[in-house]
C-alpha positions in Angstrom: 20.5 3.0 -12.0 22.8 -0.1 -10.6 20.9 -1.6 -7.8 23.0 -2.3 -4.6 22.7 -5.3 -2.4 20.5 -3.7 -0.3 18.1 -2.3 -2.6 17.9 -6.1 -3.9 17.3 -6.9 -0.3 14.3 -4.6 -0.1 12.8 -6.1 -2.8 13.1 -9.9 -1.3 9.9 -10.7 0.8 9.0 -13.8 2.6 7.8 -16.2 -0.4 5.4 -18.8 1.0 2.5 -20.2 -1.2 0.3 -16.8 -1.2 -3.5 -18.0 -1.6 -5.6 -16.5 -4.1 -7.8 -15.2 -1.8 -9.9 -12.2 -1.1 -11.6 -11.3 2.6 -14.4 -9.2 3.5 -13.9 -6.4 5.8 -17.1 -5.4 7.6 -17.9 -2.4 8.9 -21.1 -0.3 8.8 -23.6 -0.7 6.2 -21.6 -3.0 3.5 -18.6 -5.1 3.3 -15.2 -3.9 1.6 -13.2 -6.7 0.2 -9.6 -7.0 0.6 -7.8 -8.9 -2.2 -3.8 -10.0 -1.6 -3.6 -11.5 -5.0 -3.1 -10.3 -8.4 -5.2 -13.0 -9.6 -8.0 -12.0 -7.2 -7.6 -8.3 -7.6 -8.1 -9.2 -11.5 -11.3 -11.4 -10.5 -12.6 -8.7 -8.5 -12.2 -6.0 -11.2 -14.3 -7.9 -13.4 -17.2 -7.8 -11.2 -17.2 -3.8 -10.7 -19.1 -1.3 -12.2 -17.5 1.4 -14.4 -15.9 3.9 -14.0 -13.6 2.8 -11.4 -11.1 5.2 -9.6 -8.0 4.4 -8.3 -6.5 5.8 -5.1 -2.8 4.3 -4.8 -1.4 4.3 -1.2 1.7 3.1 0.7 -0.7 3.4 4.1 -0.1 5.6 6.9 -3.4 7.1 5.8 -4.4 10.8 6.5 -6.6 13.4 5.4 -4.9 14.1 2.4 -5.2 10.3 1.0 -8.9 10.6 2.3 -9.5 13.7 0.0 -8.4 11.4 -3.0 -10.7 8.3 -2.2 -13.5 11.2 -1.2 -13.4 12.7 -5.2 -12.9 9.3 -6.5 -16.1 8.4 -4.5 -17.8 11.1 -5.9 -16.8 10.7 -9.4 -17.2 6.9 -10.0 -19.7 3.9 -9.7 -16.6 2.0 -8.1 -13.3 2.8 -6.2 -10.4 0.6 -5.6 -7.7 1.4 -3.4 -4.0 -0.3 -3.1 -1.9 -0.1 0.1 1.2 -1.3 -0.9 4.9 0.0 0.6 7.0 -0.1 -2.1 10.4 -1.1 -1.5 11.9 -0.3 -5.0 11.2 3.6 -4.3 13.4 3.8 -1.5 17.2 4.1 -1.5 19.3 1.7 0.8 19.7 4.4 3.6 16.2 5.5 3.5 13.3 4.5 6.0 11.5 1.7 4.0 12.0 -0.5 7.3 10.2 2.2 9.4 7.6 3.6 7.3 4.3 4.0 8.8 2.3 0.8 8.7 -1.2 0.2 10.6 -3.2 -2.0 8.4 -6.1 -2.2 10.3 -6.4 1.5 10.8 -6.2 2.2 7.4 -8.7 -0.4 5.9 -11.3 1.1 8.8 -10.5 4.6 7.3 -11.1 3.4 3.5 -14.0 1.4 4.7 -15.3 4.3 6.3 -14.3 6.4 2.8 -16.5 4.0 0.6 -13.9 2.1 -0.9 -15.2 -1.2 -2.8 -11.8 -3.2 -3.1 -8.6 -2.7 -1.3 -5.6 -4.3 -3.0 -2.8 -5.3 -0.5 -0.3 -7.2 -2.2 2.9 -8.7 -0.1 6.5 -7.7 -1.6 6.9 -11.0 -3.0 3.3 -11.1 -4.9 4.3 -7.7 -6.7 8.3 -8.8 -7.3 8.6 -12.3 -7.3 12.1 -14.0 -7.7 13.4 -13.1 -10.6 11.8 -9.8 -11.2 13.9 -7.5 -13.6 11.6 -4.9 -15.6 11.7 -1.4 -14.7 9.8 1.5 -16.1 12.6 4.6 -16.8 11.1 8.0 -17.4 13.5 10.1 -18.6 14.5 14.0 -18.2 11.5 15.3 -15.2 13.0 12.4 -13.2 16.6 13.8 -13.2 16.0 16.7 -11.0 14.7 17.7 -8.0 13.8 14.7 -5.7 15.3 12.6 -8.5 18.3 13.9 -8.0 18.5 14.0 -4.2 16.9 10.4 -4.1 18.8 8.3 -7.5 16.2 5.7 -8.6 13.0 7.1 -6.6 11.2 7.5 -9.6 12.0 4.1 -11.5 10.6 2.6 -8.4 7.6 4.9 -8.6 7.0 4.3 -12.2 7.2 0.6 -12.1 4.8 0.3 -9.5 2.4 2.6 -10.3 2.6 1.0 -13.9 2.2 -2.4 -12.4 -0.6 -1.2 -10.4 -2.7 0.0 -13.3 -2.1 -2.8 -15.4 -3.5 -4.7 -12.5 -6.6 -2.5 -11.4 -7.4 -1.2 -14.9 -8.9 1.8 -13.4 -10.5 4.4 -15.4 -9.4 7.4 -13.2 -6.6 7.5 -10.6 -6.0 10.2 -7.9 -2.9 11.6 -6.9 -1.9 14.6 -4.3 -0.3 18.1 -5.6 2.1 17.6 -2.5 4.2 15.4 -4.4 4.1 17.4 -7.4 7.2 15.7 -9.4 5.4 12.3 -9.0 2.3 13.5 -10.5 4.1 14.5 -13.5 6.2 11.4 -13.7 2.9 9.7 -13.8 1.1 11.6 -16.0 4.1 11.6 -18.7 4.0 8.0 -18.2 0.7 7.5 -18.9 0.5 9.8 -21.8 3.5 8.3 -23.6 2.6 4.9 -23.0 -1.0 5.7 -24.2 -2.3 3.8 -20.6 -5.8 5.6 -21.4 -5.9 6.2 -17.8 -7.2 9.6 -16.5 -5.1 11.3 -14.1 -6.8 13.8 -11.4 -4.0 15.5 -9.0 -6.0 17.0 -6.3 -5.0 20.0 -4.0 -2.5 19.5 -1.2 -4.3 18.8 2.5 -2.9 20.9 5.4 -2.8 21.0 9.0 -3.8 24.6 10.6 -0.7 25.8 10.7 0.2 24.8 6.9 2.2 22.0 7.5 1.1 19.9 4.1 -0.1 16.4 5.8 2.2 13.6 5.4 2.6 10.2 6.6 6.1 10.8 7.8 5.1 13.6 10.0 4.6 10.9 12.6 8.2 10.7 12.9 8.5 14.4 14.3 9.0 15.2 17.8 7.1 18.1 19.4 9.8 20.5 19.0 10.4 19.3 15.1 6.5 19.5 14.9 6.6 22.7 15.7 9.5 23.8 13.5 8.0 21.8 10.4 5.8 24.7 9.3 8.8 26.9 8.2 8.5 24.8 4.9 4.9 26.3 4.2 5.9 29.7 5.5 8.9 30.0 3.2 6.4 28.6 0.3 4.0 31.7 1.3 7.0 34.2 1.5 7.7 33.4 -2.0 3.7 33.6 -3.1 3.9 37.0 -1.9 7.3 38.4 -3.2 5.4 36.9 -6.5 2.1 38.7 -6.1 4.3 42.1 -5.4 5.8 41.7 -8.7 9.3 40.1 -7.9 10.6 38.5 -11.3 14.2 37.7 -10.0 14.0 33.9 -9.3 17.4 33.7 -7.5 16.3 36.7 -5.4 12.8 34.7 -4.0 15.3 31.7 -3.5 17.7 33.2 -1.5 14.7 34.9 0.2 13.3 31.4 1.3 16.8 30.1 2.0 17.1 33.2 4.3 14.0 32.4 6.3 14.4 28.6 6.8 18.0 29.1 7.9 16.7 31.4 11.2 15.4 27.7 12.1 17.6 25.8 13.8 16.5 22.5 13.3 15.9 23.0 9.5 18.5 21.5 6.8 17.2 22.4 3.2 17.9 20.0 0.6 16.9 22.0 -2.5 14.8 25.3 -3.1 13.5 25.3 -6.7 11.3 27.6 -8.9 10.8 25.6 -12.1 8.8 25.0 -15.0 6.1 22.7 -13.9 6.2 21.0 -17.1 10.0 20.3 -17.5 11.0 21.2 -13.8 13.8 23.3 -15.6 14.7 26.2 -13.1 13.9 29.9 -13.7 15.9 33.0 -14.0 13.1 35.1 -14.3 9.7 33.7 -12.6 6.8 33.8 -15.4 3.3 31.9 -14.6 2.9 29.1 -14.3 5.7 28.6 -11.8 6.1 25.4 -9.5 7.5 26.6 -6.4 9.0 23.5 -4.0 11.2 22.5 -1.6 12.8 19.7 0.3 13.8 20.1 3.9 15.1 18.0 6.5 13.5 18.7 10.2 15.7 16.9 12.4 16.2 13.4 10.6 12.9 13.4 9.0 13.1 14.9 5.3 9.7 16.8 4.4 8.8 18.0 0.7 6.2 20.9 -0.3 5.4 23.0 -3.1 2.8 25.9 -4.6 2.2 26.7 -7.9 2.1 30.4 -8.8 -0.2 30.9 -11.8 
């Protein structure tokens, strides 16, 4: 992907002399370490008992993120989380500048979840002047989210690879809601021999079925009422599959028709695909990844289910 001037500007953060520092976030029984530089993170990593679990976030934390933290805490002697809004995975017209940011709230949630260290670098720390090395995963990044958001997965793969190299976790936790992202990361780990176990955790939902997302805060009350149409469309597809429907395009049409009844909804894509290649199916066969991206007002939401 050719970088636009605006994307390059996203990668240009303030460039003060960044101290190699860490500070304590104290609340409750112990102090969580918060580090802001790569050097400090590597120093802290040497002190951690293994195995080390890792949860990568962009902040804007919600119950979905915390389910990953709880699993990491249950599985590992030490837990590291990152908070970094990664400009490289946002397109020039996307919401990088407006993405939800509330560091004190996020730190309090991670502390409550038992995280040992939070890595919260600046853009300048992660992408210093002259940065030009990228991780490109071919094939699975070219469909669905990759087709709608050119360059998105190059940014995701690059920053996750950097975080893996900096933090050196044993196990990394991601959510099923971002199914294509999880697939890309697993492929990268496998093909680059990273040696990290990738655990994908179930999607966490609101009571009405809406998948939890940091971007849900963008929805106004009317849009919030409309947003569960994504989940309803996925439930319809599941029901049709359970009843024996094999015609994938017929299921896609039924999903589109249901979503089309919601005036605030604008479909980006509806997909029924093989979950490892993301190639679209003509006839449904298990397992199948049923996914969709829909704009509710100006907010773009994604969701998926796997039919076994």
